[in-house]
N, CA, C and O atoms as a CHARMM CRD file, in Angstrom:
* protein
*
  260
    1    1 UNK  N     38.86000  50.00400  48.80400 PROA 1      0.00000
    2    1 UNK  CA    40.15000  49.06500  48.63800 PROA 1      0.00000
    3    1 UNK  C     39.94600  48.05100  47.91000 PROA 1      0.00000
    4    1 UNK  O     38.80100  47.59800  47.87500 PROA 1      0.00000
    5    2 UNK  N     40.95800  47.45000  47.16800 PROA 2      0.00000
    6    2 UNK  CA    40.88400  45.98600  46.18300 PROA 2      0.00000
    7    2 UNK  C     40.53300  44.95900  46.83800 PROA 2      0.00000
    8    2 UNK  O     40.82200  44.79800  48.02400 PROA 2      0.00000
    9    3 UNK  N     39.87800  44.15400  46.15300 PROA 3      0.00000
   10    3 UNK  CA    39.62100  42.55800  46.61200 PROA 3      0.00000
   11    3 UNK  C     41.11000  41.85100  46.82500 PROA 3      0.00000
   12    3 UNK  O     42.14400  42.03900  46.18300 PROA 3      0.00000
   13    4 UNK  N     40.89700  41.11700  47.76400 PROA 4      0.00000
   14    4 UNK  CA    42.17400  40.11700  47.70000 PROA 4      0.00000
   15    4 UNK  C     41.91300  38.80600  46.60900 PROA 4      0.00000
   16    4 UNK  O     40.86600  38.31900  46.18400 PROA 4      0.00000
   17    5 UNK  N     43.25600  38.49000  46.37400 PROA 5      0.00000
   18    5 UNK  CA    43.20400  37.41700  45.46500 PROA 5      0.00000
   19    5 UNK  C     43.28900  35.86700  46.22900 PROA 5      0.00000
   20    5 UNK  O     44.02200  35.63800  47.19100 PROA 5      0.00000
   21    6 UNK  N     42.53900  35.04100  45.69800 PROA 6      0.00000
   22    6 UNK  CA    42.40800  33.65300  46.44800 PROA 6      0.00000
   23    6 UNK  C     43.63500  33.21200  46.33800 PROA 6      0.00000
   24    6 UNK  O     44.18300  33.51400  45.27800 PROA 6      0.00000
   25    7 UNK  N     44.39600  32.44400  47.26700 PROA 7      0.00000
   26    7 UNK  CA    45.45100  31.61100  47.01500 PROA 7      0.00000
   27    7 UNK  C     45.45200  30.79200  46.54500 PROA 7      0.00000
   28    7 UNK  O     44.66100  29.97500  47.01500 PROA 7      0.00000
   29    8 UNK  N     46.17500  30.36600  45.44200 PROA 8      0.00000
   30    8 UNK  CA    45.96100  29.33400  44.45900 PROA 8      0.00000
   31    8 UNK  C     46.21100  28.02600  44.99600 PROA 8      0.00000
   32    8 UNK  O     45.44400  27.12800  44.64600 PROA 8      0.00000
   33    9 UNK  N     47.32000  27.71500  45.92700 PROA 9      0.00000
   34    9 UNK  CA    47.37700  26.60100  46.51400 PROA 9      0.00000
   35    9 UNK  C     46.41200  25.98800  47.51300 PROA 9      0.00000
   36    9 UNK  O     46.23200  24.78300  47.68900 PROA 9      0.00000
   37   10 UNK  N     45.66400  27.25700  48.30500 PROA 10     0.00000
   38   10 UNK  CA    44.89800  27.02700  49.25300 PROA 10     0.00000
   39   10 UNK  C     43.45100  26.45100  48.24700 PROA 10     0.00000
   40   10 UNK  O     42.72000  25.50200  48.53000 PROA 10     0.00000
   41   11 UNK  N     43.37300  27.16100  47.29800 PROA 11     0.00000
   42   11 UNK  CA    41.82700  26.72500  46.85400 PROA 11     0.00000
   43   11 UNK  C     42.00200  25.46100  45.86200 PROA 11     0.00000
   44   11 UNK  O     41.05800  25.13900  45.14000 PROA 11     0.00000
   45   12 UNK  N     43.26300  24.72500  45.83700 PROA 12     0.00000
   46   12 UNK  CA    43.50500  23.31100  45.44700 PROA 12     0.00000
   47   12 UNK  C     43.21400  22.15300  46.41400 PROA 12     0.00000
   48   12 UNK  O     42.74800  21.03300  46.20400 PROA 12     0.00000
   49   13 UNK  N     43.60400  22.72200  47.46300 PROA 13     0.00000
   50   13 UNK  CA    43.88200  21.87400  48.81500 PROA 13     0.00000
   51   13 UNK  C     42.60500  21.71600  49.90500 PROA 13     0.00000
   52   13 UNK  O     42.33300  20.69500  50.53700 PROA 13     0.00000
   53   14 UNK  N     41.93000  22.94900  49.94900 PROA 14     0.00000
   54   14 UNK  CA    40.97200  22.94000  50.87200 PROA 14     0.00000
   55   14 UNK  C     39.41800  23.16800  50.24700 PROA 14     0.00000
   56   14 UNK  O     39.17100  23.88500  49.27700 PROA 14     0.00000
   57   15 UNK  N     38.57100  22.50800  50.90900 PROA 15     0.00000
   58   15 UNK  CA    37.16200  22.82800  50.46900 PROA 15     0.00000
   59   15 UNK  C     36.16300  23.24000  51.56100 PROA 15     0.00000
   60   15 UNK  O     36.63200  22.91600  52.65200 PROA 15     0.00000
   61   16 UNK  N     35.01400  23.80700  51.67800 PROA 16     0.00000
   62   16 UNK  CA    34.33700  24.13900  52.64300 PROA 16     0.00000
   63   16 UNK  C     33.29700  22.87700  52.44800 PROA 16     0.00000
   64   16 UNK  O     33.13900  22.21800  51.42000 PROA 16     0.00000
   65   17 UNK  N     32.49500  22.68800  53.97100 PROA 17     0.00000
   66   17 UNK  CA    31.34700  21.62900  54.03600 PROA 17     0.00000
   67   17 UNK  C     30.10600  22.90900  54.30000 PROA 17     0.00000
   68   17 UNK  O     30.25200  24.12600  54.41600 PROA 17     0.00000
   69   18 UNK  N     28.94900  22.10900  54.33100 PROA 18     0.00000
   70   18 UNK  CA    27.78200  23.16200  54.51800 PROA 18     0.00000
   71   18 UNK  C     27.82900  23.70300  55.62100 PROA 18     0.00000
   72   18 UNK  O     27.24700  24.76900  55.82200 PROA 18     0.00000
   73   19 UNK  N     28.58100  23.03300  56.62100 PROA 19     0.00000
   74   19 UNK  CA    28.33700  23.70600  57.89500 PROA 19     0.00000
   75   19 UNK  C     29.28500  24.89900  58.02100 PROA 19     0.00000
   76   19 UNK  O     29.08600  25.79500  58.84100 PROA 19     0.00000
   77   20 UNK  N     30.38700  24.87700  57.12900 PROA 20     0.00000
   78   20 UNK  CA    31.37400  26.15300  57.07700 PROA 20     0.00000
   79   20 UNK  C     32.59000  25.56800  57.71400 PROA 20     0.00000
   80   20 UNK  O     33.52600  26.28700  58.06500 PROA 20     0.00000
   81   21 UNK  N     32.59100  24.15800  57.88000 PROA 21     0.00000
   82   21 UNK  CA    34.23800  23.50800  58.33600 PROA 21     0.00000
   83   21 UNK  C     35.05400  23.37400  57.14400 PROA 21     0.00000
   84   21 UNK  O     34.54400  23.40900  56.02400 PROA 21     0.00000
   85   22 UNK  N     36.25700  23.22700  57.32900 PROA 22     0.00000
   86   22 UNK  CA    37.10700  23.23800  56.16000 PROA 22     0.00000
   87   22 UNK  C     37.92000  21.80000  56.22600 PROA 22     0.00000
   88   22 UNK  O     38.59200  21.31400  57.13600 PROA 22     0.00000
   89   23 UNK  N     37.57500  21.27400  54.81100 PROA 23     0.00000
   90   23 UNK  CA    38.09500  19.79100  54.53200 PROA 23     0.00000
   91   23 UNK  C     39.61900  19.88400  53.87100 PROA 23     0.00000
   92   23 UNK  O     40.08300  20.68800  53.06300 PROA 23     0.00000
   93   24 UNK  N     40.13500  18.87800  54.45800 PROA 24     0.00000
   94   24 UNK  CA    41.44200  18.85400  53.99400 PROA 24     0.00000
   95   24 UNK  C     41.80000  17.23800  53.73800 PROA 24     0.00000
   96   24 UNK  O     41.04900  16.38000  54.20100 PROA 24     0.00000
   97   25 UNK  N     42.90200  16.90300  53.03200 PROA 25     0.00000
   98   25 UNK  CA    43.20300  15.70900  52.87600 PROA 25     0.00000
   99   25 UNK  C     44.62500  15.30300  53.72200 PROA 25     0.00000
  100   25 UNK  O     45.46200  16.15600  54.01600 PROA 25     0.00000
  101   26 UNK  N     44.75900  13.87300  54.06200 PROA 26     0.00000
  102   26 UNK  CA    45.97200  13.70300  55.01200 PROA 26     0.00000
  103   26 UNK  C     46.98600  13.68300  54.24700 PROA 26     0.00000
  104   26 UNK  O     46.82200  13.39800  53.06000 PROA 26     0.00000
  105   27 UNK  N     48.26400  13.98000  54.75100 PROA 27     0.00000
  106   27 UNK  CA    49.81100  13.77800  54.12400 PROA 27     0.00000
  107   27 UNK  C     50.17300  12.57500  54.08000 PROA 27     0.00000
  108   27 UNK  O     49.43300  11.76000  54.63100 PROA 27     0.00000
  109   28 UNK  N     51.32800  12.12500  53.46200 PROA 28     0.00000
  110   28 UNK  CA    51.92200  10.82600  53.35100 PROA 28     0.00000
  111   28 UNK  C     51.16400   9.94900  52.40200 PROA 28     0.00000
  112   28 UNK  O     51.24400   8.72500  52.50400 PROA 28     0.00000
  113   29 UNK  N     50.47100  10.49300  51.53300 PROA 29     0.00000
  114   29 UNK  CA    49.57400   9.65200  50.79900 PROA 29     0.00000
  115   29 UNK  C     49.98600   9.58700  49.22100 PROA 29     0.00000
  116   29 UNK  O     49.40200   8.92100  48.36600 PROA 29     0.00000
  117   30 UNK  N     50.94000  10.29300  49.05600 PROA 30     0.00000
  118   30 UNK  CA    51.20100  10.75700  47.72400 PROA 30     0.00000
  119   30 UNK  C     52.06900   9.70000  46.87800 PROA 30     0.00000
  120   30 UNK  O     51.74800   9.29600  45.76000 PROA 30     0.00000
  121   31 UNK  N     53.20600   9.32300  47.57900 PROA 31     0.00000
  122   31 UNK  CA    54.24400   8.43600  46.90300 PROA 31     0.00000
  123   31 UNK  C     54.79400   7.63600  47.93000 PROA 31     0.00000
  124   31 UNK  O     54.39200   7.71500  49.09100 PROA 31     0.00000
  125   32 UNK  N     55.95800   6.64200  47.45700 PROA 32     0.00000
  126   32 UNK  CA    56.73300   5.97700  48.59500 PROA 32     0.00000
  127   32 UNK  C     55.41600   5.21500  49.43000 PROA 32     0.00000
  128   32 UNK  O     55.20300   5.35200  50.63500 PROA 32     0.00000
  129   33 UNK  N     54.55000   4.34000  48.43100 PROA 33     0.00000
  130   33 UNK  CA    53.47600   3.74400  49.28400 PROA 33     0.00000
  131   33 UNK  C     53.95900   2.21000  49.52200 PROA 33     0.00000
  132   33 UNK  O     53.26000   1.60000  50.33100 PROA 33     0.00000
  133   34 UNK  N     54.76700   1.67000  49.09500 PROA 34     0.00000
  134   34 UNK  CA    55.15200   0.20500  49.08600 PROA 34     0.00000
  135   34 UNK  C     55.78300   0.22600  50.40600 PROA 34     0.00000
  136   34 UNK  O     55.63600  -0.90700  50.86400 PROA 34     0.00000
  137   35 UNK  N     56.39600   0.94100  51.21800 PROA 35     0.00000
  138   35 UNK  CA    56.58800   0.58400  52.43100 PROA 35     0.00000
  139   35 UNK  C     55.91800   0.88400  53.58100 PROA 35     0.00000
  140   35 UNK  O     56.15700   0.61400  54.75700 PROA 35     0.00000
  141   36 UNK  N     54.91800   1.57200  52.97400 PROA 36     0.00000
  142   36 UNK  CA    53.49600   1.93900  54.38600 PROA 36     0.00000
  143   36 UNK  C     52.62200   0.47400  54.14400 PROA 36     0.00000
  144   36 UNK  O     52.38800  -0.19400  53.13700 PROA 36     0.00000
  145   37 UNK  N     52.29400   0.34100  55.47800 PROA 37     0.00000
  146   37 UNK  CA    51.24500  -0.71700  55.79000 PROA 37     0.00000
  147   37 UNK  C     49.97200  -0.27100  55.25800 PROA 37     0.00000
  148   37 UNK  O     49.61000   0.90400  55.33100 PROA 37     0.00000
  149   38 UNK  N     49.09800  -1.45400  54.57300 PROA 38     0.00000
  150   38 UNK  CA    47.95100  -1.38000  54.09000 PROA 38     0.00000
  151   38 UNK  C     46.85900  -0.64700  55.08600 PROA 38     0.00000
  152   38 UNK  O     45.93100   0.01900  54.63000 PROA 38     0.00000
  153   39 UNK  N     47.03000  -0.80500  56.21100 PROA 39     0.00000
  154   39 UNK  CA    46.12600  -0.09000  57.51200 PROA 39     0.00000
  155   39 UNK  C     46.45800   1.44200  57.31700 PROA 39     0.00000
  156   39 UNK  O     45.57000   2.29200  57.25400 PROA 39     0.00000
  157   40 UNK  N     47.62200   1.68900  57.23800 PROA 40     0.00000
  158   40 UNK  CA    48.02600   3.21000  57.44600 PROA 40     0.00000
  159   40 UNK  C     47.29700   4.00200  56.18800 PROA 40     0.00000
  160   40 UNK  O     46.61000   5.01700  56.30500 PROA 40     0.00000
  161   41 UNK  N     47.58100   3.35700  55.04900 PROA 41     0.00000
  162   41 UNK  CA    47.25800   4.05000  53.58300 PROA 41     0.00000
  163   41 UNK  C     45.73700   4.03200  53.85000 PROA 41     0.00000
  164   41 UNK  O     45.21200   5.12100  54.08100 PROA 41     0.00000
  165   42 UNK  N     44.97900   2.93800  53.84700 PROA 42     0.00000
  166   42 UNK  CA    43.55000   3.16200  53.97600 PROA 42     0.00000
  167   42 UNK  C     43.03000   4.24000  55.08000 PROA 42     0.00000
  168   42 UNK  O     42.10700   4.92400  54.63700 PROA 42     0.00000
  169   43 UNK  N     43.39200   4.53300  56.34900 PROA 43     0.00000
  170   43 UNK  CA    43.28200   5.43200  57.26500 PROA 43     0.00000
  171   43 UNK  C     43.64300   6.94100  56.72000 PROA 43     0.00000
  172   43 UNK  O     42.99100   7.90600  57.11900 PROA 43     0.00000
  173   44 UNK  N     44.71900   7.08300  55.78800 PROA 44     0.00000
  174   44 UNK  CA    45.01800   8.53000  55.39900 PROA 44     0.00000
  175   44 UNK  C     44.31500   8.56600  53.92900 PROA 44     0.00000
  176   44 UNK  O     44.80100   9.28300  53.05300 PROA 44     0.00000
  177   45 UNK  N     43.17100   7.78300  53.68700 PROA 45     0.00000
  178   45 UNK  CA    42.25100   7.94200  52.43300 PROA 45     0.00000
  179   45 UNK  C     41.33900   8.85000  52.94200 PROA 45     0.00000
  180   45 UNK  O     41.02900   9.72400  52.13100 PROA 45     0.00000
  181   46 UNK  N     40.66900   8.94000  54.32300 PROA 46     0.00000
  182   46 UNK  CA    39.51300   9.68100  54.63700 PROA 46     0.00000
  183   46 UNK  C     39.83800  11.02800  54.74900 PROA 46     0.00000
  184   46 UNK  O     41.01000  11.39700  54.82300 PROA 46     0.00000
  185   47 UNK  N     38.76100  11.89900  54.77000 PROA 47     0.00000
  186   47 UNK  CA    38.93800  13.24600  54.61700 PROA 47     0.00000
  187   47 UNK  C     39.13100  13.86700  56.03000 PROA 47     0.00000
  188   47 UNK  O     38.37400  13.40700  56.88400 PROA 47     0.00000
  189   48 UNK  N     39.86100  14.66900  56.36700 PROA 48     0.00000
  190   48 UNK  CA    39.99800  15.17900  57.68000 PROA 48     0.00000
  191   48 UNK  C     39.81400  16.80900  57.74700 PROA 48     0.00000
  192   48 UNK  O     39.91000  17.57200  56.78500 PROA 48     0.00000
  193   49 UNK  N     39.54200  17.14400  59.03900 PROA 49     0.00000
  194   49 UNK  CA    38.97300  18.69900  58.95000 PROA 49     0.00000
  195   49 UNK  C     40.06700  19.29100  59.62300 PROA 49     0.00000
  196   49 UNK  O     40.78300  18.68800  60.42200 PROA 49     0.00000
  197   50 UNK  N     40.24700  21.00200  59.14800 PROA 50     0.00000
  198   50 UNK  CA    41.55300  21.67400  59.48900 PROA 50     0.00000
  199   50 UNK  C     41.08100  22.07300  61.07200 PROA 50     0.00000
  200   50 UNK  O     39.91700  22.30600  61.39800 PROA 50     0.00000
  201   51 UNK  N     42.01200  22.09200  61.79100 PROA 51     0.00000
  202   51 UNK  CA    41.93400  22.54600  63.29400 PROA 51     0.00000
  203   51 UNK  C     41.44300  24.03100  63.53100 PROA 51     0.00000
  204   51 UNK  O     41.70100  24.97800  62.78900 PROA 51     0.00000
  205   52 UNK  N     40.69000  24.07300  64.69300 PROA 52     0.00000
  206   52 UNK  CA    40.12000  25.61700  65.16800 PROA 52     0.00000
  207   52 UNK  C     41.44900  26.55600  64.61400 PROA 52     0.00000
  208   52 UNK  O     41.32100  27.50700  63.84400 PROA 52     0.00000
  209   53 UNK  N     42.53800  26.15300  65.08700 PROA 53     0.00000
  210   53 UNK  CA    43.67300  27.22500  65.16200 PROA 53     0.00000
  211   53 UNK  C     43.93300  27.63800  63.87000 PROA 53     0.00000
  212   53 UNK  O     44.37100  28.76100  63.61900 PROA 53     0.00000
  213   54 UNK  N     43.69400  26.81100  63.04600 PROA 54     0.00000
  214   54 UNK  CA    44.32500  27.21700  61.57800 PROA 54     0.00000
  215   54 UNK  C     43.10500  27.61600  60.81700 PROA 54     0.00000
  216   54 UNK  O     43.37300  28.17700  59.75400 PROA 54     0.00000
  217   55 UNK  N     41.63000  27.45400  61.12400 PROA 55     0.00000
  218   55 UNK  CA    40.62100  27.84200  60.22500 PROA 55     0.00000
  219   55 UNK  C     40.67200  29.38800  59.84300 PROA 55     0.00000
  220   55 UNK  O     40.45600  29.78600  58.69800 PROA 55     0.00000
  221   56 UNK  N     40.94400  30.11900  60.78800 PROA 56     0.00000
  222   56 UNK  CA    41.18000  31.55500  60.27400 PROA 56     0.00000
  223   56 UNK  C     42.10400  31.93200  59.34000 PROA 56     0.00000
  224   56 UNK  O     41.80900  32.65300  58.38700 PROA 56     0.00000
  225   57 UNK  N     43.16100  31.51500  59.53400 PROA 57     0.00000
  226   57 UNK  CA    44.18900  31.62400  58.18800 PROA 57     0.00000
  227   57 UNK  C     44.01400  31.03700  56.82900 PROA 57     0.00000
  228   57 UNK  O     44.51200  31.49900  55.80200 PROA 57     0.00000
  229   58 UNK  N     42.99000  29.59500  56.94800 PROA 58     0.00000
  230   58 UNK  CA    42.73900  29.20100  55.53400 PROA 58     0.00000
  231   58 UNK  C     41.62400  29.62100  54.82600 PROA 58     0.00000
  232   58 UNK  O     41.42900  29.40300  53.63000 PROA 58     0.00000
  233   59 UNK  N     40.66000  30.42400  55.82900 PROA 59     0.00000
  234   59 UNK  CA    39.73100  31.27300  55.21000 PROA 59     0.00000
  235   59 UNK  C     39.95500  32.43800  54.68600 PROA 59     0.00000
  236   59 UNK  O     39.34400  32.95100  53.74900 PROA 59     0.00000
  237   60 UNK  N     41.11700  33.00500  55.47800 PROA 60     0.00000
  238   60 UNK  CA    41.71900  34.15200  54.64800 PROA 60     0.00000
  239   60 UNK  C     42.31000  33.97900  53.24100 PROA 60     0.00000
  240   60 UNK  O     42.06000  34.68700  52.26500 PROA 60     0.00000
  241   61 UNK  N     43.05000  33.03000  53.29100 PROA 61     0.00000
  242   61 UNK  CA    43.50800  32.31800  51.97600 PROA 61     0.00000
  243   61 UNK  C     42.76300  32.19500  50.81800 PROA 61     0.00000
  244   61 UNK  O     43.05100  32.55400  49.67700 PROA 61     0.00000
  245   62 UNK  N     41.43600  31.46300  51.38300 PROA 62     0.00000
  246   62 UNK  CA    40.21600  31.30500  50.39600 PROA 62     0.00000
  247   62 UNK  C     39.53000  32.37800  50.05500 PROA 62     0.00000
  248   62 UNK  O     38.62900  32.30700  49.21900 PROA 62     0.00000
  249   63 UNK  N     39.89000  33.58500  50.70100 PROA 63     0.00000
  250   63 UNK  CA    38.94600  34.72900  50.38100 PROA 63     0.00000
  251   63 UNK  C     37.67700  34.52900  50.89100 PROA 63     0.00000
  252   63 UNK  O     36.72000  35.13100  50.40500 PROA 63     0.00000
  253   64 UNK  N     37.55400  33.76500  51.80200 PROA 64     0.00000
  254   64 UNK  CA    36.00000  33.84500  52.43200 PROA 64     0.00000
  255   64 UNK  C     35.94500  35.00600  53.49900 PROA 64     0.00000
  256   64 UNK  O     35.13400  35.93200  53.46800 PROA 64     0.00000
  257   65 UNK  N     36.75700  34.85100  54.28200 PROA 65     0.00000
  258   65 UNK  CA    36.94800  36.34100  55.43200 PROA 65     0.00000
  259   65 UNK  C     37.60800  37.34700  54.86600 PROA 65     0.00000
  260   65 UNK  O     37.81000  38.38500  55.49500 PROA 65     0.00000
């Protein structure tokens, strides 16, 4: 059976932690930032984790599973 290719979009957007969790960035932080409050922009800066429901799908795209 051939190897599966890593999803190019997924490898740019997700990264694994040391404990095996998947880090992601928040949405709504890329453009049109003038109308957003400073508090909202600051909270969107922090890294989030992928939910348990989506972990298997993301790991498959990354080629880990």
